C-alpha positions as CSV (number, residue, x, y, z in Angstrom):
1,X,0.3,-11.9,-9.8
2,X,0.7,-10.5,-13.1
3,X,3.7,-11.9,-15.5
4,X,5.9,-9.0,-14.1
5,X,6.0,-10.3,-10.7
6,X,5.6,-8.2,-7.5
7,X,3.8,-5.3,-9.2
8,X,0.4,-7.4,-9.4
9,X,0.9,-8.3,-5.9
10,X,1.3,-4.6,-4.7
11,X,-1.6,-3.4,-6.8
12,X,-4.1,-6.2,-5.8
13,X,-2.6,-6.4,-2.0
14,X,-0.2,-3.4,-1.5
15,X,-0.4,-4.2,2.3
16,X,2.6,-6.5,1.5
17,X,4.8,-3.7,0.8
18,X,7.6,-4.2,3.5
19,X,8.3,-1.8,6.2
20,X,11.2,0.4,5.4
21,X,13.9,0.4,7.8
22,X,15.2,3.4,9.9
23,X,13.9,6.9,10.3
24,X,12.1,8.9,7.6
25,X,14.6,11.2,5.7
26,X,14.0,14.7,6.4
27,X,12.5,16.6,3.5
28,X,12.0,20.2,2.6
29,X,8.1,20.6,2.0
30,X,7.4,23.4,-0.6
31,X,6.7,23.8,-4.2
32,X,10.2,22.0,-4.6
33,X,9.4,19.3,-2.3
34,X,13.0,17.6,-1.7
35,X,14.5,14.8,0.4
36,X,17.5,16.4,2.2
37,X,18.9,13.6,4.4
38,X,19.5,9.8,4.2
39,X,20.6,9.9,0.6
40,X,23.2,7.3,-0.5
41,X,25.5,7.4,-3.2
42,X,23.3,8.4,-6.2
43,X,24.9,5.3,-8.3
44,X,21.8,3.2,-7.3
45,X,19.3,6.1,-8.5
46,X,21.0,6.6,-11.7
47,X,21.1,2.9,-12.5
48,X,17.3,2.7,-11.7
49,X,16.6,5.7,-14.1
50,X,18.8,3.9,-16.7
51,X,16.8,0.9,-16.6
52,X,13.4,2.6,-16.6
53,X,14.4,4.8,-19.6
54,X,14.9,1.3,-21.5
55,X,11.2,0.3,-20.9
56,X,8.9,0.5,-23.9
57,X,7.3,3.8,-24.6
58,X,9.2,5.7,-22.0
59,X,10.5,9.2,-23.0
60,X,13.1,10.6,-20.8
61,X,14.4,14.0,-20.9
62,X,15.4,16.9,-18.6
63,X,12.5,19.6,-18.2
64,X,12.7,22.7,-20.3
65,X,13.0,24.8,-17.2
66,X,15.7,22.8,-15.5
67,X,19.1,21.2,-16.1
68,X,20.3,17.5,-16.5
69,X,19.8,17.3,-12.6
70,X,16.2,16.8,-13.2
71,X,14.8,13.9,-15.5
72,X,11.2,13.8,-16.7
73,X,10.0,10.1,-17.2
74,X,7.0,10.2,-19.8
75,X,4.9,7.6,-21.6
76,X,4.6,8.3,-25.3
77,X,1.4,10.0,-25.9
78,X,0.1,7.1,-28.2
79,X,0.3,4.7,-25.3
80,X,-0.7,6.9,-22.6
81,X,-3.9,6.6,-20.5
82,X,-6.5,9.1,-20.8
83,X,-6.8,9.5,-17.0
84,X,-5.0,12.8,-16.0
85,X,-4.8,11.7,-12.4
86,X,-2.2,9.0,-13.5
87,X,0.3,11.8,-14.2
88,X,2.2,14.6,-12.7
89,X,1.8,16.6,-15.8
90,X,0.9,15.8,-19.3
91,X,2.2,12.2,-19.8
92,X,4.7,12.4,-17.0
93,X,4.4,9.5,-14.6
94,X,7.6,10.2,-12.7
95,X,10.5,12.7,-12.0
96,X,14.0,12.2,-10.8
97,X,16.0,14.8,-9.1
98,X,19.7,14.2,-8.8
99,X,21.0,17.4,-7.3
100,X,19.2,16.7,-4.1
101,X,18.1,13.0,-4.9
102,X,14.4,12.8,-4.7
103,X,12.0,10.6,-6.8
104,X,8.5,11.8,-7.6
105,X,5.8,9.6,-9.0
106,X,2.3,8.8,-9.3
107,X,0.5,6.0,-7.7
108,X,-2.8,4.7,-7.4
109,X,-4.4,5.8,-4.1
110,X,-4.2,2.3,-2.3
111,X,-0.7,1.9,-3.2
112,X,0.1,5.4,-2.1
113,X,-1.4,4.9,1.2
114,X,0.6,1.9,1.9
115,X,3.7,3.4,0.6
116,X,3.2,6.1,3.2
117,X,2.4,3.9,6.0
118,X,5.3,1.6,5.5
119,X,7.7,4.5,5.5
120,X,8.5,4.7,1.8
121,X,6.9,8.0,0.8
122,X,5.1,11.1,1.7
123,X,2.5,12.9,-0.2
124,X,4.0,15.8,-2.5
125,X,3.3,19.3,-0.9
126,X,1.8,20.6,-3.9
127,X,-1.2,17.8,-3.6
128,X,-2.4,19.9,-0.7
129,X,-3.3,22.6,-3.0
130,X,-4.9,20.8,-5.8
131,X,-1.9,21.6,-8.0
132,X,-0.9,17.8,-8.4
133,X,-3.0,14.8,-8.5
134,X,-3.3,13.3,-4.7
135,X,-1.5,10.2,-6.0
136,X,1.8,12.1,-6.5
137,X,4.4,11.0,-3.9
138,X,7.8,11.8,-2.9
139,X,9.4,8.3,-2.6
140,X,12.6,8.1,-0.7
141,X,15.8,7.3,-2.7
142,X,17.2,3.7,-2.3
143,X,20.1,3.4,0.2
144,X,20.9,-0.5,-1.0
145,X,19.7,-3.3,-3.3
146,X,16.8,-4.2,-1.3
147,X,15.3,-0.7,-1.4
148,X,16.4,-0.2,-5.1
149,X,13.9,-3.2,-5.7
150,X,11.0,-1.7,-3.8
151,X,11.5,1.8,-5.6
152,X,11.7,-0.1,-8.9
153,X,8.3,-1.9,-8.2
154,X,6.7,1.5,-7.3
155,X,7.9,2.9,-10.4
156,X,6.8,0.1,-12.4
157,X,3.4,0.3,-11.0
158,X,3.4,4.1,-12.0
159,X,4.4,3.2,-15.3
160,X,1.6,0.4,-15.8
161,X,-1.0,2.7,-14.5
162,X,0.3,5.5,-17.0
163,X,-0.4,3.2,-19.9
164,X,-3.7,3.2,-21.5
165,X,-5.6,-0.1,-21.3
166,X,-5.2,-0.9,-25.0
167,X,-1.3,-0.5,-24.7
168,X,-0.7,-2.2,-21.2
169,X,-0.8,-5.8,-22.5
170,X,1.1,-5.1,-25.6
171,X,3.8,-3.2,-23.6
172,X,4.2,-5.9,-21.2
173,X,4.5,-8.6,-23.8
174,X,7.0,-6.4,-25.7
175,X,9.2,-5.9,-22.6
176,X,9.5,-9.7,-21.9
177,X,10.2,-10.3,-25.6
178,X,13.0,-7.6,-25.4
179,X,14.4,-9.5,-22.6
180,X,13.4,-7.0,-19.8
181,X,13.7,-8.8,-16.7
182,X,10.7,-9.6,-14.6
183,X,10.3,-7.8,-11.4
184,X,11.6,-10.1,-8.7
185,X,9.1,-10.6,-5.6
186,X,9.9,-8.6,-2.5
187,X,10.9,-11.9,-0.7
188,X,13.5,-12.8,-3.8
189,X,15.0,-9.1,-3.6
190,X,15.3,-9.6,0.1
191,X,16.8,-13.0,-0.1
192,X,19.5,-11.9,-2.6
193,X,20.5,-9.0,-0.5
194,X,21.0,-10.9,2.7
């Protein structure tokens, strides 16, 4: 396990991802692949995005062709990996749509597999046509604090993968020095929620 907790476990053993409760949300699959059901109040999603935008080297802004309802989360170019498969586009590792609450992010294929199998995500439609890397997922938005913890862990994996090797350790150390809380283990998140 790395110093940020559950992220190391999910990367080395993604099978520990818990099974998401309930049915999968309904999604509209197409170039704009969105979650259409099972969206709770977007407060949890907005809090999650606020937390992520405070992570080191993260730049957040609406996309040029959209409104404030779509936030692009990018790694500063200086800290970004050279591997384009770790990004949706450019240095964008995640994207959040608030109008029809939906999370898009890039995961390593082993983590993406388990996120799909455990009911947390589905592959982005555009990946079927090679328009996006195969690790780009639509991750279902959190309905409660437990699910928020899982979504945070998946976003942290995406973020850590987006960082270049030279910056990953430095950024993690910076996060801890700035008081960014370590990611709880999934068991701790579940225990707190119960």
